[in-house]
TORKOL-4160 file (C-alpha; in steps of 0.2 Angstrom, whole numbers, padded with zeros to 4 digits, m for minus):
117
<pt num="1" X="0979" Y="0412" Z="0059"/>
<pt num="2" X="0974" Y="0397" Z="0055"/>
<pt num="3" X="0983" Y="0386" Z="0049"/>
<pt num="4" X="0996" Y="0391" Z="0064"/>
<pt num="5" X="0982" Y="0386" Z="0074"/>
<pt num="6" X="0978" Y="0369" Z="0063"/>
<pt num="7" X="0997" Y="0366" Z="0064"/>
<pt num="8" X="0998" Y="0367" Z="0085"/>
<pt num="9" X="0982" Y="0358" Z="0085"/>
<pt num="10" X="0989" Y="0342" Z="0075"/>
<pt num="11" X="1007" Y="0342" Z="0081"/>
<pt num="12" X="0996" Y="0343" Z="0099"/>
<pt num="13" X="0983" Y="0330" Z="0095"/>
<pt num="14" X="0995" Y="0316" Z="0082"/>
<pt num="15" X="1001" Y="0304" Z="0089"/>
<pt num="16" X="1014" Y="0304" Z="0072"/>
<pt num="17" X="1017" Y="0322" Z="0075"/>
<pt num="18" X="1035" Y="0318" Z="0075"/>
<pt num="19" X="1034" Y="0305" Z="0061"/>
<pt num="20" X="1036" Y="0307" Z="0041"/>
<pt num="21" X="1018" Y="0310" Z="0036"/>
<pt num="22" X="1012" Y="0296" Z="0024"/>
<pt num="23" X="1008" Y="0302" Z="0006"/>
<pt num="24" X="0994" Y="0287" Z="0004"/>
<pt num="25" X="0986" Y="0289" Z="0021"/>
<pt num="26" X="0985" Y="0309" Z="0022"/>
<pt num="27" X="0971" Y="0318" Z="0025"/>
<pt num="28" X="0968" Y="0334" Z="0017"/>
<pt num="29" X="0969" Y="0345" Z="0034"/>
<pt num="30" X="0988" Y="0334" Z="0037"/>
<pt num="31" X="0996" Y="0339" Z="0020"/>
<pt num="32" X="0990" Y="0357" Z="0022"/>
<pt num="33" X="1000" Y="0358" Z="0040"/>
<pt num="34" X="1015" Y="0353" Z="0030"/>
<pt num="35" X="1025" Y="0369" Z="0023"/>
<pt num="36" X="1019" Y="0377" Z="0009"/>
<pt num="37" X="1006" Y="0366" Z="0004"/>
<pt num="38" X="0990" Y="0378" Z="0005"/>
<pt num="39" X="0971" Y="0368" Z="0003"/>
<pt num="40" X="0971" Y="0371" Z="m0018"/>
<pt num="41" X="0989" Y="0361" Z="m0017"/>
<pt num="42" X="0982" Y="0347" Z="m0004"/>
<pt num="43" X="0968" Y="0347" Z="m0013"/>
<pt num="44" X="0978" Y="0342" Z="m0029"/>
<pt num="45" X="0988" Y="0328" Z="m0022"/>
<pt num="46" X="0971" Y="0319" Z="m0015"/>
<pt num="47" X="0967" Y="0320" Z="m0035"/>
<pt num="48" X="0983" Y="0314" Z="m0041"/>
<pt num="49" X="0979" Y="0300" Z="m0029"/>
<pt num="50" X="0964" Y="0295" Z="m0033"/>
<pt num="51" X="0967" Y="0299" Z="m0052"/>
<pt num="52" X="0984" Y="0286" Z="m0051"/>
<pt num="53" X="0980" Y="0278" Z="m0036"/>
<pt num="54" X="0993" Y="0274" Z="m0022"/>
<pt num="55" X="1011" Y="0285" Z="m0025"/>
<pt num="56" X="1021" Y="0274" Z="m0028"/>
<pt num="57" X="1038" Y="0284" Z="m0020"/>
<pt num="58" X="1038" Y="0299" Z="m0015"/>
<pt num="59" X="1045" Y="0307" Z="m0030"/>
<pt num="60" X="1030" Y="0304" Z="m0038"/>
<pt num="61" X="1023" Y="0318" Z="m0028"/>
<pt num="62" X="1035" Y="0329" Z="m0042"/>
<pt num="63" X="1020" Y="0322" Z="m0053"/>
<pt num="64" X="1006" Y="0331" Z="m0042"/>
<pt num="65" X="1003" Y="0350" Z="m0054"/>
<pt num="66" X="1012" Y="0365" Z="m0043"/>
<pt num="67" X="1025" Y="0355" Z="m0034"/>
<pt num="68" X="1041" Y="0359" Z="m0042"/>
<pt num="69" X="1059" Y="0353" Z="m0040"/>
<pt num="70" X="1060" Y="0366" Z="m0025"/>
<pt num="71" X="1043" Y="0364" Z="m0015"/>
<pt num="72" X="1047" Y="0345" Z="m0016"/>
<pt num="73" X="1065" Y="0347" Z="m0010"/>
<pt num="74" X="1061" Y="0355" Z="0006"/>
<pt num="75" X="1046" Y="0343" Z="0007"/>
<pt num="76" X="1054" Y="0329" Z="0003"/>
<pt num="77" X="1060" Y="0323" Z="0023"/>
<pt num="78" X="1041" Y="0326" Z="0026"/>
<pt num="79" X="1035" Y="0313" Z="0018"/>
<pt num="80" X="1036" Y="0293" Z="0016"/>
<pt num="81" X="1024" Y="0282" Z="0006"/>
<pt num="82" X="1019" Y="0265" Z="0017"/>
<pt num="83" X="1021" Y="0249" Z="0005"/>
<pt num="84" X="1005" Y="0243" Z="m0003"/>
<pt num="85" X="0999" Y="0229" Z="0008"/>
<pt num="86" X="0993" Y="0216" Z="m0003"/>
<pt num="87" X="0988" Y="0199" Z="0002"/>
<pt num="88" X="0997" Y="0182" Z="m0006"/>
<pt num="89" X="0978" Y="0169" Z="m0014"/>
<pt num="90" X="0983" Y="0158" Z="0000"/>
<pt num="91" X="0985" Y="0168" Z="0014"/>
<pt num="92" X="0966" Y="0175" Z="0007"/>
<pt num="93" X="0961" Y="0160" Z="0006"/>
<pt num="94" X="0967" Y="0153" Z="0026"/>
<pt num="95" X="0961" Y="0167" Z="0032"/>
<pt num="96" X="0943" Y="0164" Z="0026"/>
<pt num="97" X="0945" Y="0145" Z="0028"/>
<pt num="98" X="0939" Y="0142" Z="0046"/>
<pt num="99" X="0953" Y="0133" Z="0059"/>
<pt num="100" X="0958" Y="0121" Z="0058"/>
<pt num="101" X="0954" Y="0104" Z="0069"/>
<pt num="102" X="0968" Y="0100" Z="0081"/>
<pt num="103" X="0973" Y="0082" Z="0083"/>
<pt num="104" X="0969" Y="0068" Z="0087"/>
<pt num="105" X="0951" Y="0062" Z="0092"/>
<pt num="106" X="0935" Y="0073" Z="0097"/>
<pt num="107" X="0924" Y="0076" Z="0111"/>
<pt num="108" X="0908" Y="0080" Z="0113"/>
<pt num="109" X="0909" Y="0079" Z="0133"/>
<pt num="110" X="0895" Y="0065" Z="0135"/>
<pt num="111" X="0895" Y="0047" Z="0141"/>
<pt num="112" X="0897" Y="0040" Z="0129"/>
<pt num="113" X="0913" Y="0048" Z="0123"/>
<pt num="114" X="0918" Y="0044" Z="0142"/>
<pt num="115" X="0914" Y="0027" Z="0142"/>
<pt num="116" X="0924" Y="0022" Z="0128"/>
<pt num="117" X="0942" Y="0028" Z="0137"/>
């Protein structure tokens, strides 16, 4: 009964109720809401993710203990794996550096600047 209520609550309050569940960001509660996944298997998925890093594909779920071919076939349509977000070093450096200055002379707004014009 609690699983049913949890599934209903997730469906009503989740903005991604109709979207596939991302294995790399899913919480234990979200995983439990999947068909055939209870608390123990949800925890096994989270433990696998912690030990091995982000899932590279949905098929990698088959490597989790307790997820067999039949269960995977039932789940794969409800799952997705978002690509890892990595910034190139140059982009990361640009993001942390101050913004570029505008072209042309910079005015401080004083009378002497106005007189020079």
